[in-house]
C-alpha positions, 0 to 999 in steps of 0.5 A: 161262200162265193164259191158255193153260190158259183157252183150252184149256178153252174149246177143249175145251168148244166142240169138245165133246171128252170128256177121259179121266178117271183110273182104269181102266174096267170093262165087262160084257156081259149078253145077246148082243144088248145093248151093254156096260154100264159097271160103273166108269169111275173105277178101281172107286172108286180113281182111281189104279187104271189097269188091271184085271188079274185077274177071278175069280168064284164064286156069290157075287161077282166078285173083281177084281185091279187094277193101280196104279203109284202105290206112294208115293201114299196110295191107291196099290198094287194092290187085290183087290176083291170086287164083289157084285150089288145 
C-alpha cells in the first residue's frame, strides 16, 4: 500500500496536477475589467468550512455565514464571520 501512495504522489508531481485543498473558496471582483481575486482558498481560516452560504455587508464590514458539516469535529459547525478591510 505504501508503494501505491508513493507512486500516486510521483504521478501527481510529474503531471503538475493541482489537488484541491480543503475548505471553501471565496473570491471577490473589483472593477469590471479586472479578474477575480481570492480572499480565501481554505475556508476562511477553517479547513472544515466547505461552503459560503450568506453574505451581508454594511459600511464597516462583510459578514459571512459558512456551511460546515463537521459537527463532531472541534472546528466543526457553521460560523458567522466578520471580515474588515485592512
